[in-house]
Structure formats: C-alpha cells, structure tokens
DRENDRENLO-692609 format. One record per residue: residue number from 1; x, y, z of N, C-alpha, C in turn. Coordinates in steps of 0.1 Angstrom, whole numbers. Atoms other than C-alpha are relative to their C-alpha. Layout:
N
[rec NUM, [X, Y, Z], [X, Y, Z], [X, Y, Z]];
...
//
This chain:
220
[rec 1, [9, -12, 0], [0, 0, 0], [9, 12, 0]];
[rec 2, [-8, -12, 1], [14, 34, -10], [-2, 9, 13]];
[rec 3, [1, -9, -12], [22, 57, 20], [-7, 13, -4]];
[rec 4, [6, -13, 2], [3, 90, 24], [10, 9, -7]];
[rec 5, [-9, -10, 7], [16, 119, 2], [9, 7, 10]];
[rec 6, [-10, -7, -8], [47, 134, 17], [-4, 15, 0]];
[rec 7, [3, -14, -1], [43, 170, 29], [12, 8, 5]];
[rec 8, [-11, -9, -4], [66, 200, 36], [-2, 4, 15]];
[rec 9, [-1, -4, -14], [76, 207, 72], [10, 12, 0]];
[rec 10, [-9, -12, 2], [90, 243, 71], [5, 5, 14]];
[rec 11, [-7, -5, -12], [115, 255, 97], [5, 15, -3]];
[rec 12, [-5, -13, 2], [122, 292, 102], [15, 1, -2]];
[rec 13, [-14, -2, -1], [156, 306, 95], [5, 1, 14]];
[rec 14, [-5, -1, -14], [178, 304, 127], [1, 14, 5]];
[rec 15, [-1, -14, -4], [182, 342, 127], [-8, 9, -9]];
[rec 16, [10, -9, 8], [156, 368, 116], [2, 14, 5]];
[rec 17, [-3, -14, -4], [169, 404, 118], [-12, 9, 0]];
[rec 18, [12, -8, 1], [136, 419, 107], [-13, -8, 0]];
[rec 19, [12, 9, -1], [105, 401, 119], [-11, 4, -9]];
[rec 20, [10, -5, 9], [81, 423, 100], [2, -4, -14]];
[rec 21, [-3, 4, 14], [98, 417, 67], [-1, -15, -2]];
[rec 22, [2, 14, 1], [100, 380, 74], [-14, -5, 0]];
[rec 23, [14, 4, 0], [63, 378, 82], [-6, 2, -14]];
[rec 24, [5, -2, 13], [56, 393, 48], [4, -11, -10]];
[rec 25, [-5, 10, 9], [78, 368, 30], [-6, -14, 4]];
[rec 26, [6, 13, -4], [64, 339, 50], [-14, -1, -5]];
[rec 27, [14, 0, 5], [28, 348, 40], [0, -5, -15]];
[rec 28, [-1, 4, 15], [38, 346, 3], [5, -14, -1]];
[rec 29, [-5, 14, 1], [57, 314, 9], [-10, -10, 3]];
[rec 30, [11, 9, -4], [28, 297, 26], [-11, -1, -11]];
[rec 31, [10, -1, 10], [5, 308, -2], [5, -7, -13]];
[rec 32, [-5, 6, 12], [28, 292, -28], [-3, -15, -2]];
[rec 33, [3, 14, 2], [18, 256, -21], [-2, -6, 14]];
[rec 34, [3, 7, -12], [10, 230, 5], [12, 0, 10]];
[rec 35, [-10, 1, -11], [29, 233, 38], [-8, -5, 12]];
[rec 36, [7, 6, -11], [19, 211, 67], [2, 7, 13]];
[rec 37, [-3, -7, -13], [36, 229, 96], [12, 9, -1]];
[rec 38, [-11, -10, -2], [59, 257, 106], [6, -2, 14]];
[rec 39, [-7, 0, -13], [85, 252, 133], [7, 13, 2]];
[rec 40, [-7, -13, -4], [96, 284, 150], [13, -4, 7]];
[rec 41, [-13, 4, -5], [133, 278, 156], [10, 11, -3]];
[rec 42, [-10, -10, 2], [155, 308, 161], [11, -1, 11]];
[rec 43, [-12, 2, -8], [190, 308, 176], [8, 13, -1]];
[rec 44, [-10, -11, 0], [217, 334, 185], [11, -4, -10]];
[rec 45, [-11, 2, 10], [247, 338, 162], [10, -11, 5]];
[rec 46, [-9, 11, -6], [266, 313, 186], [-7, -13, 0]];
[rec 47, [8, 13, 0], [238, 287, 182], [-8, -3, 12]];
[rec 48, [7, 2, -13], [224, 291, 217], [-14, 5, -2]];
[rec 49, [14, -4, 1], [187, 296, 224], [-1, 15, 2]];
[rec 50, [3, -14, -1], [173, 331, 220], [-9, 3, 12]];
[rec 51, [9, -4, -11], [155, 350, 248], [-15, -3, -3]];
[rec 52, [14, 4, 2], [119, 340, 253], [-8, 12, -7]];
[rec 53, [7, -11, 6], [107, 375, 243], [2, 1, -15]];
[rec 54, [-2, 0, 15], [122, 371, 208], [-9, -11, -6]];
[rec 55, [9, 11, 5], [103, 338, 204], [-14, 5, 0]];
[rec 56, [13, -5, -1], [72, 355, 216], [-3, 10, -11]];
[rec 57, [2, -10, 10], [77, 384, 192], [-2, -6, -14]];
[rec 58, [1, 7, 13], [82, 361, 162], [-13, -7, -1]];
[rec 59, [13, 7, 0], [52, 340, 172], [-12, 9, -2]];
[rec 60, [11, -9, 2], [30, 370, 175], [-1, 5, -14]];
[rec 61, [0, -5, 14], [40, 381, 140], [-4, -10, -10]];
[rec 62, [3, 10, 11], [35, 348, 122], [-10, -11, 3]];
[rec 63, [8, 12, -3], [14, 323, 141], [-14, 1, -6]];
[rec 64, [14, -1, 5], [-21, 337, 132], [-1, -2, -15]];
[rec 65, [0, 2, 15], [-12, 339, 95], [2, -14, -4]];
[rec 66, [-2, 14, 3], [1, 304, 95], [-12, -9, 3]];
[rec 67, [11, 8, -4], [-28, 289, 114], [-12, 3, -8]];
[rec 68, [11, -3, 9], [-53, 307, 92], [1, -7, -13]];
[rec 69, [-2, 7, 13], [-38, 288, 63], [1, -15, 3]];
[rec 70, [0, 14, -4], [-42, 255, 82], [14, -6, 1]];
[rec 71, [-13, 4, -3], [-5, 253, 89], [3, -1, 15]];
[rec 72, [-2, 1, -14], [3, 239, 123], [13, 7, 4]];
[rec 73, [-12, -7, -5], [28, 260, 143], [6, -7, 12]];
[rec 74, [-7, 7, -11], [53, 242, 165], [12, 9, 5]];
[rec 75, [-11, -8, -6], [78, 258, 189], [11, -10, 3]];
[rec 76, [-12, 9, -2], [113, 243, 190], [4, 1, 14]];
[rec 77, [-6, 2, -14], [126, 230, 224], [-9, 4, 11]];
[rec 78, [7, -6, -11], [99, 247, 245], [-15, -3, 0]];
[rec 79, [15, 3, -1], [66, 229, 252], [-7, 11, 9]];
[rec 80, [6, -10, -9], [60, 255, 280], [-4, 13, -8]];
[rec 81, [4, -12, 8], [61, 284, 255], [-10, -4, -11]];
[rec 82, [11, 4, 9], [40, 264, 230], [-13, 1, 6]];
[rec 83, [13, -1, -7], [13, 262, 256], [-3, 14, 3]];
[rec 84, [3, -14, -3], [16, 298, 266], [-4, 8, -12]];
[rec 85, [3, -8, 12], [15, 311, 230], [-11, -5, -8]];
[rec 86, [11, 6, 8], [-13, 289, 218], [5, -6, -13]];
[rec 87, [-5, 7, 12], [9, 271, 193], [-7, -14, 0]];
[rec 88, [6, 13, 2], [-2, 237, 179], [8, -11, 6]];
[rec 89, [-8, 10, -6], [26, 219, 196], [15, 4, 1]];
[rec 90, [-14, -3, -3], [64, 216, 202], [8, -11, -6]];
[rec 91, [-9, 10, 5], [94, 198, 188], [12, 0, 10]];
[rec 92, [-10, 2, -10], [120, 184, 212], [13, -6, -6]];
[rec 93, [-13, 6, 3], [157, 176, 208], [2, -10, 11]];
[rec 94, [-3, 10, -10], [173, 148, 228], [5, 6, 13]];
[rec 95, [-5, -6, -12], [187, 173, 253], [-11, 9, 6]];
[rec 96, [11, -8, -5], [153, 190, 259], [-8, -8, 11]];
[rec 97, [9, 6, -10], [125, 182, 283], [-3, -15, -4]];
[rec 98, [3, 14, 4], [118, 144, 284], [-14, -1, -7]];
[rec 99, [12, 1, 8], [91, 134, 260], [-13, -2, 8]];
[rec 100, [12, 3, -8], [67, 119, 286], [-4, 12, 8]];
[rec 101, [3, -12, -8], [69, 151, 307], [-6, 11, -10]];
[rec 102, [5, -10, 9], [63, 173, 276], [-14, -5, -4]];
[rec 103, [13, 5, 4], [33, 151, 266], [-10, 3, 11]];
[rec 104, [9, -4, -11], [18, 156, 300], [-3, 14, 1]];
[rec 105, [1, -14, -1], [24, 193, 299], [-9, 5, -12]];
[rec 106, [8, -5, 11], [9, 198, 264], [-14, -6, -1]];
[rec 107, [13, 7, 1], [-20, 174, 269], [-1, -8, -12]];
[rec 108, [2, 10, 11], [-34, 150, 243], [-2, 6, -13]];
[rec 109, [4, -5, 13], [-44, 174, 216], [10, 8, -7]];
[rec 110, [-11, -7, 7], [-12, 193, 208], [10, -10, -6]];
[rec 111, [-9, 9, 7], [14, 179, 185], [14, 0, 8]];
[rec 112, [-13, 2, -6], [47, 166, 200], [9, -8, -9]];
[rec 113, [-10, 7, 9], [77, 157, 178], [13, -1, 7]];
[rec 114, [-13, 2, -7], [111, 144, 189], [10, -4, -11]];
[rec 115, [-12, 3, 8], [145, 144, 171], [6, -13, 5]];
[rec 116, [-5, 13, -4], [158, 108, 171], [13, -3, -8]];
[rec 117, [-12, 2, 7], [189, 113, 149], [0, -12, -9]];
[rec 118, [0, 12, 9], [198, 80, 133], [-3, -13, 8]];
[rec 119, [2, 11, -10], [185, 58, 161], [-14, -6, 0]];
[rec 120, [13, 7, -1], [157, 33, 159], [-4, -1, 14]];
[rec 121, [3, 2, -14], [159, 28, 196], [-6, 13, 6]];
[rec 122, [5, -12, -5], [154, 65, 204], [-14, 3, -6]];
[rec 123, [13, -2, 7], [125, 66, 179], [-11, -8, 7]];
[rec 124, [9, 8, -7], [108, 37, 195], [-4, 5, 14]];
[rec 125, [3, -6, -13], [112, 52, 229], [-9, 12, 0]];
[rec 126, [8, -12, 2], [98, 85, 217], [-15, -4, -2]];
[rec 127, [14, 5, 3], [67, 67, 203], [-7, -5, 12]];
[rec 128, [5, 5, -12], [62, 49, 235], [-3, 11, 11]];
[rec 129, [2, -11, -10], [64, 82, 255], [-10, 10, -5]];
[rec 130, [11, -8, 4], [37, 98, 234], [3, 10, -11]];
[rec 131, [-3, -9, 12], [54, 115, 204], [-10, -3, -11]];
[rec 132, [9, 1, 12], [31, 122, 175], [8, -2, -13]];
[rec 133, [-9, 3, 11], [61, 120, 151], [14, -1, 5]];
[rec 134, [-15, 0, -3], [98, 112, 151], [7, 6, -12]];
[rec 135, [-8, -6, 11], [124, 131, 131], [14, -7, 0]];
[rec 136, [-13, 6, 3], [154, 113, 116], [9, 9, -8]];
[rec 137, [-10, -8, 7], [186, 130, 104], [12, 2, 8]];
[rec 138, [1, -7, 13], [207, 146, 93], [3, -9, -12]];
[rec 139, [-2, 8, 12], [205, 131, 58], [11, 6, -9]];
[rec 140, [-10, -7, 8], [228, 157, 43], [6, 11, 10]];
[rec 141, [-5, -11, -8], [251, 184, 57], [-9, 12, 0]];
[rec 142, [9, -11, -1], [232, 213, 70], [6, 13, 4]];
[rec 143, [-5, -13, -3], [238, 250, 72], [-5, 6, 14]];
[rec 144, [6, -6, -12], [217, 256, 103], [5, -5, 13]];
[rec 145, [-6, 5, -12], [235, 234, 128], [11, -10, -3]];
[rec 146, [-11, 10, 2], [265, 211, 133], [-6, -14, -2]];
[rec 147, [5, 13, 3], [259, 177, 118], [8, -10, 8]];
[rec 148, [-6, 10, -9], [267, 151, 145], [-5, -14, -3]];
[rec 149, [6, 13, 3], [245, 122, 132], [-3, -1, -14]];
[rec 150, [3, 2, 14], [243, 108, 97], [-10, -11, -1]];
[rec 151, [10, 10, 2], [211, 90, 88], [0, -5, -14]];
[rec 152, [1, 6, 13], [205, 67, 59], [-15, -1, -4]];
[rec 153, [14, 0, 4], [173, 67, 38], [-7, -14, 3]];
[rec 154, [6, 13, -4], [168, 30, 46], [-7, 0, 13]];
[rec 155, [7, -1, -13], [159, 40, 81], [-15, 5, -2]];
[rec 156, [14, -4, 3], [128, 58, 67], [-8, -12, -5]];
[rec 157, [8, 11, 5], [118, 27, 48], [-3, -10, 11]];
[rec 158, [2, 9, -11], [122, 5, 79], [-11, 5, 9]];
[rec 159, [10, -5, -9], [102, 28, 100], [-14, 0, -6]];
[rec 160, [13, -1, 7], [74, 32, 74], [-6, -14, 0]];
[rec 161, [5, 13, 0], [71, -6, 72], [-4, -6, 13]];
[rec 162, [1, 6, -13], [72, -13, 109], [-10, 8, 9]];
[rec 163, [6, -9, -10], [56, 17, 127], [-10, 9, -6]];
[rec 164, [10, -9, 6], [25, 38, 122], [2, 14, 3]];
[rec 165, [-3, -14, -3], [38, 70, 138], [7, 6, -11]];
[rec 166, [-7, -7, 11], [48, 95, 111], [14, 3, 2]];
[rec 167, [-14, -3, -1], [84, 101, 104], [4, 12, -9]];
[rec 168, [-4, -12, 6], [101, 133, 94], [15, -1, -4]];
[rec 169, [-14, 0, 4], [134, 135, 74], [5, 15, 1]];
[rec 170, [-5, -14, -2], [156, 165, 83], [15, 0, -2]];
[rec 171, [-14, -2, 1], [190, 179, 76], [5, 2, -14]];
[rec 172, [-6, -3, 13], [203, 196, 45], [-8, -3, -12]];
[rec 173, [9, 4, 11], [173, 188, 24], [-3, 11, -9]];
[rec 174, [3, -10, 11], [169, 207, -9], [-8, -7, -10]];
[rec 175, [8, 6, 11], [148, 203, -40], [9, -10, -8]];
[rec 176, [-8, 8, 8], [178, 187, -56], [2, -14, 6]];
[rec 177, [-3, 13, -6], [183, 159, -31], [-12, -6, 7]];
[rec 178, [12, 4, -7], [147, 154, -18], [-6, -13, -4]];
[rec 179, [8, 11, 6], [133, 127, -41], [3, -13, 7]];
[rec 180, [-3, 13, -6], [152, 97, -26], [-6, -2, 14]];
[rec 181, [6, 0, -14], [139, 106, 9], [-15, -2, -1]];
[rec 182, [14, 2, 2], [103, 108, -4], [-2, -14, -4]];
[rec 183, [2, 14, 5], [107, 75, -22], [3, -10, 11]];
[rec 184, [-3, 9, -11], [121, 59, 10], [-11, -1, 10]];
[rec 185, [12, 1, -8], [89, 67, 28], [-2, 11, 10]];
[rec 186, [2, -11, -10], [93, 100, 47], [-14, 6, -1]];
[rec 187, [13, -6, 0], [59, 114, 57], [1, 15, -1]];
[rec 188, [-2, -14, 1], [73, 149, 59], [15, 3, -2]];
[rec 189, [-14, -5, 2], [105, 167, 48], [1, 13, 8]];
[rec 190, [-2, -12, -8], [117, 193, 73], [11, 8, -7]];
[rec 191, [-9, -8, 8], [134, 221, 54], [1, 14, 6]];
[rec 192, [-2, -14, -4], [149, 254, 64], [8, 7, -12]];
[rec 193, [-7, -8, 11], [177, 268, 41], [-3, -5, -14]];
[rec 194, [4, 5, 13], [165, 246, 13], [-12, 7, -6]];
[rec 195, [11, -9, 5], [135, 269, 11], [4, 14, 0]];
[rec 196, [-4, -14, -1], [148, 302, 24], [11, 4, -9]];
[rec 197, [-12, -3, 8], [180, 300, 4], [-1, -5, -15]];
[rec 198, [2, 5, 13], [165, 286, -28], [3, 11, -10]];
[rec 199, [-3, -11, 10], [178, 305, -59], [-11, 7, -6]];
[rec 200, [12, -7, 6], [143, 312, -72], [-8, 6, 11]];
[rec 201, [8, -5, -11], [131, 323, -38], [-8, -11, 7]];
[rec 202, [7, 10, -7], [111, 305, -11], [-12, -5, -6]];
[rec 203, [12, 5, 7], [79, 304, -30], [2, -10, -11]];
[rec 204, [-4, 9, 11], [96, 287, -59], [4, -14, 6]];
[rec 205, [-4, 13, -6], [110, 261, -35], [-12, -8, 5]];
[rec 206, [12, 7, -4], [76, 253, -20], [-7, -6, -12]];
[rec 207, [6, 6, 12], [62, 248, -55], [8, -12, -5]];
[rec 208, [-8, 11, 5], [91, 226, -64], [0, -13, 9]];
[rec 209, [2, 12, -9], [89, 204, -33], [-13, -7, -2]];
[rec 210, [13, 6, 1], [52, 199, -38], [-1, -7, -14]];
[rec 211, [0, 7, 12], [58, 189, -74], [6, -14, 1]];
[rec 212, [-6, 13, -3], [81, 162, -61], [-10, -9, 7]];
[rec 213, [10, 8, -8], [55, 150, -36], [-11, -5, -8]];
[rec 214, [11, 4, 9], [28, 150, -62], [4, -11, -9]];
[rec 215, [-5, 10, 9], [49, 130, -86], [1, -14, 6]];
[rec 216, [-2, 12, -7], [58, 104, -60], [-14, -6, 4]];
[rec 217, [13, 5, -4], [22, 101, -47], [-8, -6, -12]];
[rec 218, [7, 5, 12], [10, 96, -83], [7, -11, -7]];
[rec 219, [-7, 12, 5], [36, 69, -89], [10, 5, -11]];
[rec 220, [-9, -5, 11], [57, 92, -112], [14, 0, 4]];
//
C-alpha cells in the first residue's frame, strides 16, 4: 500500500533580523503551495537559544497567519512556550524536556515531535512516550546546525514498514536531493535553508517540493 503523500515541514531561518519583513515573506511562501507545519526555531549567532521575548515576538508576528492557512505551528525546544503562546505543539531535541513530561504538559491534543537522529531505539522510545512524530537525520550536511549524526534513507523505509507513527526527514534537504527521501517513505520533509535559500526564492522552493511530492504520490 502506498504511503500517504509526503508534505513539507517548514522551519524558520535560525536568525531573523527583521521580523516584520520575514512575516511578509512567510505569507507569500505559505501561499505558494501545501505546507503542513511551521516550526519556530531561532537561535543566536553562537547557536544558543534566544531569549523568550524574541520567540514571543516572532510567534506574535507569524502564528495567526500560518494557522489561518491550516499550517500547524510548533515551537522548537519549548513545550511551555508552545502552551503559553497557543501554538499547535512543540518539537524536542534529545537534550530538551523528556518526551513523557512534555506530553503531560501539552495534553493529548497538541502535536509533539522528537528528534531521534539515526537511532531506531530513540525513535521507538519516543513513540512509547507519546510522540506524534519522530524526526530522523541529518540526511545531508546542513547550514543551520552542526551535523553530528548521519542517517540513511533505509531508516525511513524500515520505520514506514514497521511503525504507524509518522516520520520526518531532516538535515540539509533541498529540492535537488529530496526525491530519494520521499521514495524511501518520509511522511514529511523538514526544510529550512533549502526553502529560504532557494535561488528562485522560497515560494519557488515550496512549489518545487510539492511537485516532487505529487509525482511520487502519483507513482511518477
């Protein structure tokens, strides 16, 4: 049986100097094609977490527009802020709040995702602790963070065959290298610089990713 059509999981740029200008670009980007969710993930130039007020300011500027377009908004690392801000959920790294604790905090209706690197064991643990999806990667070198774990597309195929919880592929994904991950069974592709840094602009990237998803869903 063919897996459900893959969808785009959009991650904000790690640094956003002008929130108003970004909000304008984001609206056009979301209007360019299907986007399943938007993860708000901003970091300082050193890669550390930004002050809460900066996350709040960005969320205030973009969340309503995204949710009005049926795009789920997730807050990176911070289930507590997700709850405070009215986001649709949160995404956890392995060094963040334990999944079971985050699940209890968020309740049953908000989305909870967990980074599991290249580990089947971590992914199975996350699923047992209440994660709604697991994220595998990095599949390619990425510009947004140091690549410490290298995942293989076969991991997506194994997960798709064995487990019902959706899987997300992440790490250095672009229009040029996306197709094998879709073919391997990723339910979502998490992309940041592959959209924001696309030579034709982010709207063109969204259209191109969706063309790949449509072709694979149609057997093309």
